[in-house]
C-alpha positions in Angstrom: -16.9 15.2 36.0 -14.5 17.5 37.8 -11.9 14.7 38.1 -12.2 14.0 34.4 -11.7 17.6 33.5 -8.7 17.8 35.8 -7.2 14.8 34.2 -7.8 16.2 30.7 -6.1 19.4 31.7 -3.1 17.5 33.2 -2.7 15.4 30.1 -2.9 18.5 27.8 -0.4 20.3 30.0 1.9 17.3 29.9 1.7 17.1 26.1 2.5 20.8 25.8 5.5 20.5 28.1 6.7 17.5 26.1 6.7 19.4 22.8 8.2 22.4 24.5 11.2 20.4 25.3 11.9 19.8 21.6 14.4 22.1 20.0 13.3 23.3 16.5 16.3 22.8 14.3 17.4 21.5 10.9 19.1 18.3 9.6 22.1 20.4 8.4 22.6 22.2 11.7 22.6 18.9 13.5 25.1 17.3 11.1 27.4 20.2 11.2 27.8 19.8 15.0 26.2 16.5 16.2 27.9 16.6 19.6 26.1 19.9 20.5 22.8 18.2 20.0 23.7 14.9 21.8 20.9 13.7 24.1 18.6 16.6 23.2 15.0 16.2 22.0 14.7 18.0 18.6 12.0 18.6 16.0 13.2 18.4 12.4 11.6 18.4 9.0 12.9 16.4 6.0 12.5 13.6 3.5 12.6 10.1 5.0 13.8 7.0 3.0 14.0 3.3 3.9 16.5 1.7 1.5 18.4 -1.4 1.1 20.8 -0.7 4.0 19.7 2.6 5.3 16.7 4.3 7.2 17.3 8.1 7.2 15.9 11.6 7.2 18.0 13.5 4.7 18.8 16.9 3.2 21.2 16.8 0.3 21.8 20.5 0.5 24.0 20.2 3.6 27.2 19.8 1.6 28.7 17.2 3.9 30.1 13.7 3.4 26.9 12.4 5.1 23.8 14.5 4.6 21.4 12.2 6.5 20.5 11.3 10.0 20.0 7.6 10.8 16.5 6.8 12.2 15.7 4.2 14.8 12.6 3.3 16.8 13.0 2.9 20.6 13.9 -0.5 21.9 11.3 -3.3 21.6 9.1 -1.3 19.2 7.0 -3.5 16.9 6.9 -1.8 13.6 7.6 -2.5 9.9 9.7 0.3 8.4 13.5 0.2 8.4 16.4 -1.0 6.2 16.1 -4.3 4.4 19.5 -5.3 5.8 22.0 -3.8 8.2 25.4 -4.4 9.8 25.5 -3.0 13.4 28.8 -2.8 15.2 29.3 -3.6 18.9 32.5 -3.6 21.0 33.6 -7.2 21.7 34.8 -8.4 25.0 38.4 -8.0 23.8 37.7 -4.5 22.3 41.0 -2.6 22.2 39.4 0.8 22.7 37.6 2.5 25.6 33.9 1.9 26.1 32.1 4.8 27.7 28.8 4.2 29.4 26.0 6.3 27.9 23.3 8.1 30.0 20.7 8.8 27.4 17.2 10.3 27.9 14.6 7.6 27.6 12.2 7.9 24.6 8.7 6.6 24.3 7.2 6.3 20.8 3.8 7.9 20.2 2.0 5.3 18.1 -0.8 7.4 16.8 -2.4 7.6 13.4 0.4 9.7 11.9 3.0 7.2 13.0 1.0 4.2 11.6 0.8 6.1 8.3 4.5 6.9 8.4 5.4 3.2 9.2 3.1 1.8 6.6 4.1 4.1 3.7 7.8 3.3 4.3 7.3 -0.5 4.4 5.1 -1.0 1.4 7.3 -3.3 -0.7 7.8 -2.6 -4.4 8.1 -5.9 -6.3 6.9 -5.5 -9.8 8.3 -6.4 -13.2 10.6 -9.3 -14.0 13.8 -7.9 -12.6 14.9 -7.4 -9.0 14.5 -4.3 -6.9 16.8 -4.6 -3.8 15.0 -3.5 -0.6 12.7 -1.2 -2.6 9.6 0.4 -1.1 6.8 2.3 -2.9 7.3 5.6 -1.1 9.5 8.1 0.5 7.7 10.5 2.9 8.1 14.1 4.1 7.4 14.5 7.8 8.3 16.4 11.0 10.2 14.1 13.3 10.5 14.6 17.1 13.0 12.5 18.9 16.3 12.3 20.8 19.5 13.0 18.9 22.6 10.8 19.6 25.6 12.5 18.1 29.4 12.0 17.9 32.2 14.2 16.6 33.2 11.7 14.0 31.8 8.5 12.6 35.3 7.3 11.5 36.6 3.9 12.6 40.0 4.1 14.3 42.6 1.3 14.4 45.8 0.2 16.1 47.4 -2.4 13.9 44.8 -5.2 13.4 42.6 -4.1 16.2 39.8 -1.6 16.0 39.9 1.0 18.8 37.0 3.3 18.0 33.7 2.6 16.3 32.5 6.1 15.5 28.8 6.5 14.8 25.4 4.9 14.3 23.4 2.8 11.9 24.8 0.6 9.1 28.6 0.1 9.6 28.5 2.9 12.3 28.8 5.3 9.3 26.3 8.0 10.5 27.5 10.7 13.0 24.0 11.3 14.2 20.8 9.3 14.8 17.3 10.3 15.9 15.5 7.9 18.2 11.9 8.6 17.2 9.4 9.9 19.7 6.6 11.1 17.3 5.9 12.1 13.7 3.5 14.6 12.2 2.7 16.1 8.8 3.3 12.8 7.1 3.0 13.1 3.3 3.8 10.3 0.8 6.3 10.8 -2.0 5.4 7.9 -4.4 8.5 6.6 -6.2 8.1 6.1 -10.0 9.7 2.8 -10.9 8.4 2.7 -14.4 11.9 3.1 -16.0 13.5 0.4 -13.9 10.7 -2.3 -13.8 11.9 -4.8 -16.3 9.0 -5.9 -18.5 10.7 -8.6 -20.6 11.0 -12.3 -19.8 12.8 -13.2 -16.7 16.0 -15.4 -17.0 16.5 -18.0 -14.3 19.6 -17.1 -12.3 22.5 -19.6 -12.1 23.1 -18.7 -8.5 22.1 -20.6 -5.4 18.5 -19.8 -5.7 18.0 -21.9 -8.9 16.4 -25.0 -7.2 13.8 -26.6 -9.5 13.1 -23.1 -11.0 11.4 -21.9 -7.8 14.1 -19.3 -6.8 14.2 -20.6 -3.2 17.1 -21.6 -1.0 17.6 -25.1 0.3 18.5 -24.9 3.9 20.5 -21.9 5.2 20.9 -19.2 2.5 24.3 -18.2 3.8 25.5 -21.8 3.2 24.0 -21.8 -0.3 25.8 -18.5 -1.2 29.1 -19.8 0.2 28.9 -23.0 -1.8 28.0 -21.0 -4.9 31.0 -18.7 -4.8 33.6 -21.4 -4.5 34.3 -21.4 -8.3 34.2 -17.6 -8.8 37.8 -16.7 -7.7 38.9 -16.5 -11.3 36.2 -14.1 -12.7 36.2 -10.3 -12.6 35.8 -9.2 -8.9 35.7 -12.9 -7.9 38.3 -12.6 -5.1 36.2 -9.9 -3.4 32.9 -11.8 -4.0 34.4 -14.9 -2.4 35.7 -12.9 0.6 32.3 -11.2 1.0 30.5 -14.6 1.2 33.0 -16.0 3.6 32.8 -13.0 5.9 29.9 -14.8 7.5 30.4 -17.8 9.8 31.1 -21.1 8.1 27.8 -22.9 7.7 25.9 -19.7 8.6 26.2 -20.3 12.3 28.2 -18.3 15.0 31.7 -19.7 15.1 33.7 -17.1 17.0 34.7 -15.0 14.0 32.8 -12.1 15.4 29.9 -12.1 12.9 26.3 -12.9 14.1 23.5 -13.3 11.5 19.8 -13.0 11.9 17.4 -13.9 9.1 13.9 -12.6 9.9 10.9 -10.6 8.8 11.0 -7.7 11.2 12.4 -4.2 11.2 15.6 -3.6 13.3 15.7 -1.3 16.4 19.2 -0.2 17.3 19.0 -1.0 21.0 21.4 0.1 23.6 23.3 -3.1 23.8 25.4 -1.9 20.9 26.9 0.8 23.1 28.0 -1.7 25.7 30.6 -4.5 25.3 29.5 -7.9 24.1 30.3 -11.1 26.1 32.1 -12.5 23.0 35.6 -12.0 21.7 36.4 -11.4 18.0 39.6 -11.3 15.9 39.5 -7.5 15.6 37.6 -6.7 18.8 34.3 -6.0 17.1 31.0 -7.9 16.9 29.3 -7.6 13.5 25.5 -8.1 14.0 24.0 -8.6 10.6 20.2 -8.6 10.1 18.3 -9.4 7.0 14.6 -8.6 6.6 13.5 -11.3 4.1 10.2 -9.7 3.7 12.0 -6.8 1.9 14.3 -9.0 -0.2 12.3 -10.6 -2.9 13.4 -13.7 -4.9 17.1 -13.7 -5.7 17.4 -10.4 -3.8 18.5 -12.2 -0.6 21.5 -13.7 -2.4 22.7 -10.3 -3.6 22.0 -8.8 -0.2 24.2 -11.5 1.5 27.1 -10.6 -0.8 26.5 -6.9 -0.4 26.5 -7.1 3.4 29.4 -9.4 3.5 31.4 -6.8 1.5 30.3 -4.3 4.1 32.0 -6.5 6.8 35.2 -7.0 4.9 35.4 -3.2 4.3 35.4 -2.6 8.0 37.7 -5.5 8.8 40.3 -4.5 6.3 42.5 -1.5 7.2 42.7 1.0 4.3 46.1 1.7 2.7 48.2 4.2 4.7 47.3 7.8 3.9 43.9 6.8 2.4 40.7 8.5 3.6 37.7 6.1 3.5 34.2 7.6 3.9 30.8 6.1 3.7 30.4 7.0 0.1 33.6 5.1 -0.9 32.6 2.1 1.1 29.0 1.9 -0.3 30.4 2.5 -3.8 32.7 -0.5 -3.6 30.0 -2.7 -2.1 27.5 -1.9 -4.9 30.1 -2.5 -7.6 30.5 -6.1 -6.2 26.8 -6.5 -6.1 26.5 -5.5 -9.7 29.2 -7.9 -10.7 27.3 -10.8 -8.9 24.1 -9.8 -10.8 26.0 -10.0 -14.1 27.5 -13.4 -13.2 24.1 -14.7 -12.2 22.7 -13.5 -15.6 20.1 -11.4 -13.9 18.1 -9.5 -16.5 17.7 -6.3 -14.4 18.5 -5.1 -10.9 17.2 -1.8 -9.6 17.8 0.1 -6.4 15.4 2.1 -4.1 14.4 5.4 -5.6 14.4 3.8 -9.1 18.1 3.7 -10.0 19.2 1.0 -12.5 22.1 -0.9 -11.0 22.3 -3.5 -13.7 20.6 -4.2 -17.0 21.7 -7.0 -19.3 20.4 -5.1 -22.3 23.1 -2.5 -22.0 25.7 -2.7 -24.7 28.7 -4.5 -23.3 31.0 -1.5 -23.9 28.7 0.7 -21.8 28.0 -1.6 -18.9 30.9 -0.5 -16.6 30.2 3.2 -17.1 26.5 2.7 -16.6 27.0 0.9 -13.4 29.4 3.5 -12.1 27.0 6.3 -13.0 24.0 4.6 -11.4 25.8 4.0 -8.1 27.1 7.6 -8.0 23.6 9.0 -8.7 22.0 6.6 -6.1 24.4 7.5 -3.4 24.4 11.3 -3.9 20.9 12.0 -5.0 19.0 9.4 -2.9 21.1 8.2 0.0 22.5 11.6 0.8 26.2 10.8 0.6 29.0 12.7 -1.1 32.6 11.7 -2.0 
């Protein structure tokens, strides 16, 4: 009995010490100076969203270009929540910049009832109505997160000619200056998302894209191959050049071919493991490996087709140097990528396409003269009000 009590006291003391190590701070304070929090265990409160290509805790009041911290679970965590698709960047073997070894504090995730609630709420897929909802889940959550912060001074990608010399930050396209590697969550409260205004209730039109095989909306063979075959004839339509380039950003035939892009089609969440901080054993044309992951469980029906184009556009955005004197931030990149996605939806004769948080990206019922303005407004609202980005 004494041994049991001593063990209980030891475990309690250990837990107290563990929480004592966490610095109570705010999302905005971290984002204003990510380097000062690098490798520190922090406790922050905020709203968490798992969207099409992001998994973040956010605070739109920060007034920065990026008002969100990327969330990742520790390596080898088996969990469900996360982005529906993501492009993670890794220095290639022929990377033209300097790769600095990272000495980060190990983090162990506490998989208690609060975490299970957190993970379940953020992975409950929304798939209702006769339109598409890209990477949508039923809930956001509010919660207190404890975890290790990894922070950089800038998430900008730097270049020298055609080579990339610096990869910047974390998460999708390395666009976030800070990430939190989750240790525990508490105070989890659901924020149900009302999709009533974007759930299309009318009859569903069959898309003319690569998913229209005997009216079952399924791909034959590799979906990357199907999309690449489909876009061949689109070069002459509005946005067609960008659409073709996005599809062809992936390896020909959907298999690794030395172009620096690796694709994984699965049904699991994605943990940003430490391999992305080290150099790959592969070379690539610009010195970067683009690791693209799709969670097909979050991309319903034709949604995978649109996601492939969307993520391909992400890749070409990074690969293509911006015009001299032009500042490109995450908002601008995401804005361009969603415009292309909406154009593909229109070409495919999709009736309706919604985004996480209940934003109407595309609606065939819009008057033709209003479609462009409506798409632009929907993307702007989605990025600023939901994803936590500003121009």
